[in-house]
C-alpha positions as CSV (number, residue, x, y, z in Angstrom):
1,X,0.0,0.0,0.0
2,X,2.8,2.4,0.9
3,X,4.5,1.7,-2.5
4,X,1.2,2.3,-4.3
5,X,0.8,5.6,-2.6
6,X,4.3,6.8,-3.3
7,X,4.0,5.7,-7.0
8,X,0.7,7.5,-7.4
9,X,1.9,10.7,-5.9
10,X,5.2,10.8,-7.7
11,X,3.6,9.8,-11.0
12,X,1.1,12.6,-10.7
13,X,3.8,15.2,-9.9
14,X,5.9,14.0,-12.9
15,X,3.1,15.0,-15.3
16,X,3.4,18.6,-14.3
17,X,5.6,21.1,-16.2
18,X,8.7,22.1,-14.2
19,X,7.4,25.7,-14.0
20,X,4.2,24.5,-12.4
21,X,6.2,22.4,-9.9
22,X,8.2,25.5,-9.0
23,X,5.1,27.6,-8.6
24,X,3.5,25.0,-6.3
25,X,6.6,24.7,-4.2
26,X,6.7,28.4,-3.6
27,X,3.0,28.5,-2.9
28,X,2.9,25.6,-0.5
29,X,6.3,25.8,1.1
30,X,5.3,28.3,3.8
31,X,2.4,26.0,4.8
32,X,4.8,23.1,5.2
33,X,7.2,25.3,7.1
34,X,4.5,26.0,9.7
35,X,3.3,22.4,9.8
36,X,6.6,20.7,10.6
37,X,7.9,22.4,13.8
38,X,10.7,19.8,14.3
39,X,12.2,20.2,10.9
40,X,11.6,24.0,11.0
41,X,13.5,24.2,14.3
42,X,16.4,22.1,12.9
43,X,16.6,24.3,9.8
44,X,16.5,27.6,11.7
45,X,19.2,26.3,14.1
46,X,21.5,25.3,11.2
47,X,21.0,28.5,9.4
48,X,21.5,30.8,12.4
49,X,24.7,28.9,13.3
50,X,26.1,29.0,9.7
51,X,25.1,32.5,9.0
52,X,25.5,34.3,12.4
53,X,25.1,37.7,10.6
54,X,21.5,37.0,9.9
55,X,18.8,38.5,12.1
56,X,16.0,36.4,13.4
57,X,13.7,37.6,10.7
58,X,16.3,36.8,8.0
59,X,16.7,33.3,9.4
60,X,13.0,32.7,9.2
61,X,12.8,34.1,5.7
62,X,15.7,31.9,4.6
63,X,14.1,28.9,6.2
64,X,10.8,29.4,4.5
65,X,12.6,29.6,1.2
66,X,14.4,26.4,2.0
67,X,11.0,24.6,2.6
68,X,9.8,25.9,-0.8
69,X,12.8,24.3,-2.4
70,X,12.4,21.1,-0.5
71,X,8.9,20.8,-2.0
72,X,10.2,21.7,-5.5
73,X,12.9,19.0,-5.0
74,X,10.2,16.4,-4.3
75,X,8.5,17.3,-7.5
76,X,11.7,17.2,-9.6
77,X,12.4,13.9,-8.0
78,X,9.1,12.7,-9.4
79,X,10.0,14.0,-12.9
80,X,13.3,12.2,-12.6
81,X,11.7,8.9,-11.5
82,X,9.1,8.7,-14.3
83,X,10.0,10.9,-17.3
84,X,11.8,9.9,-20.4
85,X,15.5,10.6,-20.8
86,X,14.7,13.1,-23.6
87,X,12.3,15.1,-21.4
88,X,14.9,15.2,-18.5
89,X,17.6,16.3,-21.0
90,X,15.4,19.2,-22.2
91,X,15.0,20.5,-18.7
92,X,18.8,20.6,-18.0
93,X,21.1,23.6,-18.6
94,X,24.7,22.5,-18.3
95,X,27.8,24.5,-17.3
96,X,31.4,23.3,-17.4
97,X,30.6,19.7,-18.4
98,X,34.1,19.7,-20.1
99,X,35.6,19.0,-16.6
100,X,33.8,15.6,-16.7
101,X,34.1,14.9,-20.4
102,X,37.8,15.6,-20.5
103,X,38.4,13.3,-17.5
104,X,36.5,10.6,-19.3
105,X,38.5,11.1,-22.5
106,X,41.7,10.8,-20.5
107,X,40.6,7.5,-19.0
108,X,40.7,8.9,-15.4
109,X,38.9,7.4,-12.5
110,X,36.2,9.9,-11.5
111,X,34.3,10.8,-8.3
112,X,31.6,13.4,-8.6
113,X,31.4,15.2,-5.3
114,X,27.6,15.9,-5.0
115,X,26.5,17.8,-1.9
116,X,23.0,17.4,-0.7
117,X,21.1,20.0,-2.6
118,X,17.3,19.7,-3.1
119,X,17.5,18.7,-6.8
120,X,20.1,16.0,-6.3
121,X,17.7,13.2,-7.5
122,X,17.1,14.7,-10.9
123,X,20.8,15.4,-11.2
124,X,21.7,11.7,-10.5
125,X,19.2,10.2,-12.9
126,X,20.1,12.7,-15.6
127,X,23.7,11.6,-15.3
128,X,22.6,7.9,-15.2
129,X,20.7,8.5,-18.5
130,X,24.0,9.7,-20.1
131,X,26.7,7.6,-18.5
132,X,27.3,4.3,-16.9
133,X,27.8,5.4,-13.3
134,X,27.5,4.1,-9.8
135,X,26.2,5.7,-6.6
136,X,26.1,4.9,-2.9
137,X,22.7,4.9,-1.1
138,X,21.2,4.1,2.2
139,X,18.5,1.4,1.9
140,X,15.0,2.1,3.0
141,X,13.9,0.0,6.0
142,X,10.8,-1.2,4.1
143,X,12.1,-3.6,1.5
144,X,9.2,-3.1,-0.9
145,X,9.8,0.7,-0.8
146,X,13.5,0.1,-1.2
147,X,13.0,-2.1,-4.2
148,X,10.7,0.5,-5.8
149,X,13.1,3.3,-5.3
150,X,16.0,1.3,-6.7
151,X,14.0,0.4,-9.7
152,X,13.1,4.0,-10.4
153,X,16.7,5.2,-9.9
154,X,18.3,2.4,-12.0
155,X,16.1,2.4,-15.0
156,X,18.9,3.9,-17.1
157,X,22.6,3.1,-16.6
158,X,22.9,3.7,-12.9
159,X,24.3,1.1,-10.4
160,X,23.6,1.5,-6.6
161,X,25.8,0.3,-3.8
162,X,24.6,0.1,-0.2
163,X,26.2,2.5,2.2
164,X,27.9,0.0,4.4
165,X,31.1,-2.0,4.8
166,X,34.3,-1.8,2.8
167,X,32.6,-1.0,-0.5
168,X,34.6,-3.6,-2.5
169,X,32.1,-3.6,-5.4
170,X,32.2,0.2,-5.5
171,X,36.0,0.2,-5.7
172,X,35.9,-2.5,-8.3
173,X,33.5,-0.5,-10.4
174,X,35.7,2.6,-10.2
175,X,38.9,0.7,-11.1
176,X,37.0,-0.5,-14.2
177,X,36.4,3.2,-15.2
178,X,32.8,3.6,-13.9
179,X,32.5,7.1,-12.3
180,X,31.1,7.4,-8.8
181,X,28.2,9.8,-7.9
182,X,29.0,10.4,-4.3
183,X,27.2,12.4,-1.5
184,X,29.4,12.3,1.7
185,X,28.2,15.5,3.4
186,X,26.0,14.2,6.2
187,X,26.6,13.7,9.9
188,X,29.1,10.8,10.1
189,X,28.4,9.9,13.7
190,X,31.3,8.0,15.2
191,X,32.7,7.0,11.7
192,X,34.3,10.2,10.7
193,X,36.5,13.1,11.8
194,X,35.7,16.6,13.1
195,X,36.4,19.2,10.4
196,X,35.2,22.8,10.2
197,X,32.0,23.5,8.2
198,X,31.0,27.1,8.3
199,X,33.5,27.4,11.2
200,X,31.7,24.7,13.3
201,X,33.5,21.5,14.2
202,X,31.4,19.0,12.2
203,X,31.4,15.2,12.2
204,X,32.5,14.5,8.6
205,X,33.0,11.3,6.6
206,X,36.6,10.8,5.6
207,X,35.6,8.3,2.8
208,X,36.0,10.7,-0.1
209,X,39.7,11.0,0.5
210,X,40.1,7.3,1.1
211,X,38.3,6.2,-2.0
212,X,40.1,8.8,-4.1
213,X,43.4,7.6,-2.8
214,X,42.6,3.9,-3.3
215,X,41.4,4.5,-6.9
216,X,43.7,7.4,-7.9
217,X,40.6,9.3,-8.8
218,X,40.0,12.9,-9.8
219,X,37.2,14.5,-7.7
220,X,34.9,16.8,-9.6
221,X,32.3,18.9,-7.6
222,X,28.8,19.0,-9.1
223,X,25.5,20.5,-8.1
224,X,22.0,21.0,-9.6
225,X,19.8,24.0,-8.8
226,X,16.5,25.2,-10.1
227,X,16.7,28.5,-12.0
228,X,15.1,31.7,-10.6
229,X,12.4,31.4,-13.4
230,X,11.6,27.8,-12.4
231,X,11.9,26.7,-16.0
232,X,15.3,25.0,-15.9
233,X,17.5,22.8,-13.8
234,X,21.0,24.3,-13.9
235,X,23.8,21.7,-13.5
236,X,27.2,23.1,-12.6
237,X,30.4,21.1,-12.8
238,X,33.2,22.9,-10.8
239,X,36.9,22.5,-11.4
240,X,38.5,19.3,-10.1
241,X,39.8,19.4,-6.5
242,X,43.5,20.2,-6.4
243,X,46.1,18.5,-4.2
244,X,43.5,16.0,-3.1
245,X,43.7,13.7,-1.4
246,X,46.6,14.4,0.9
247,X,46.4,11.1,2.9
248,X,45.5,13.1,6.1
249,X,41.8,12.5,7.0
250,X,41.2,15.9,8.7
251,X,42.9,17.9,6.0
252,X,40.9,16.0,3.3
253,X,37.6,16.4,5.2
254,X,38.4,20.1,5.6
255,X,39.1,20.6,1.9
256,X,35.9,18.8,1.0
257,X,33.8,21.0,3.4
258,X,35.4,24.1,1.9
259,X,34.4,23.1,-1.6
260,X,30.8,22.4,-0.4
261,X,30.7,25.8,1.3
262,X,31.7,27.4,-2.0
263,X,28.9,25.6,-3.8
264,X,26.3,26.4,-1.2
265,X,27.1,30.1,-1.8
266,X,25.7,29.7,-5.3
267,X,22.2,28.9,-4.1
268,X,22.2,28.8,-0.3
269,X,18.4,28.1,0.2
270,X,18.7,25.0,-1.9
271,X,21.0,23.1,0.4
272,X,19.6,20.5,2.8
273,X,19.4,22.7,5.9
274,X,16.7,20.5,7.4
275,X,19.2,17.7,8.0
276,X,20.7,17.5,11.5
277,X,24.2,18.1,10.1
278,X,25.6,19.0,13.6
279,X,24.0,16.2,15.6
280,X,27.3,14.6,16.6
281,X,29.4,16.9,18.8
282,X,33.0,16.7,20.1
283,X,33.3,15.1,23.5
284,X,32.1,17.4,26.3
285,X,30.2,19.8,24.0
286,X,26.5,20.4,24.7
287,X,23.9,19.0,22.3
288,X,23.5,21.2,19.2
289,X,19.7,20.6,18.9
290,X,17.4,20.8,21.8
């Protein structure tokens, strides 16, 4: 029943023009902002900590805009799950794809560093429609829901690896020249290192540097944002990370976070501020979220 409900809702959204999805997100976002106090509080706590220069009113305005983009992201996810490759391609406006194409031509192993922006799903499936590529994901607890999501994501050339263990299959894919679509910017719990993110010591996965070192891969940052007009998804490839990895976990995690901060500056409201990014704290520090 849950899968049927998800399928019906996402299939319905997928039939809408992107501009209508953008309009609905902007219209309904403030309502969702008021209706989800827990996520609202997490968002406002994150925003106020990362942008201490913002007044209380500015934090609330920013957070409402973020909820608008979260809704738009759900609708662009729906388009990505159900639409043809040709329709998705027509919605995408690309910048600096030569960073990726040139690395492919040189036969380099590639990691796409993809921070958690609200349109990451359509970005991933667009890439999967063009290239044989793998990604890491966290399985859904409901096996039927998980099977459905995997089927929607992998209907083109994508391969999914579960986010656990030593990732031998992932490393094997990369060494065979299959690029990795990688999203390492969530709270790492006890598995990572503390590195600054907007000046805050943040539990950060060190896996990007380790995988890059094991596979001798070039790391290319990439994001997708919705345009101001709401008519296009703008995909940006940034220049490959330089002097990376260093082999030092904290230095590599710090470099990654600096790149992500730079990308956030392009469209700050479209980053995943509703995630408890600062949940894990250094020993002795008070809880970040009350």
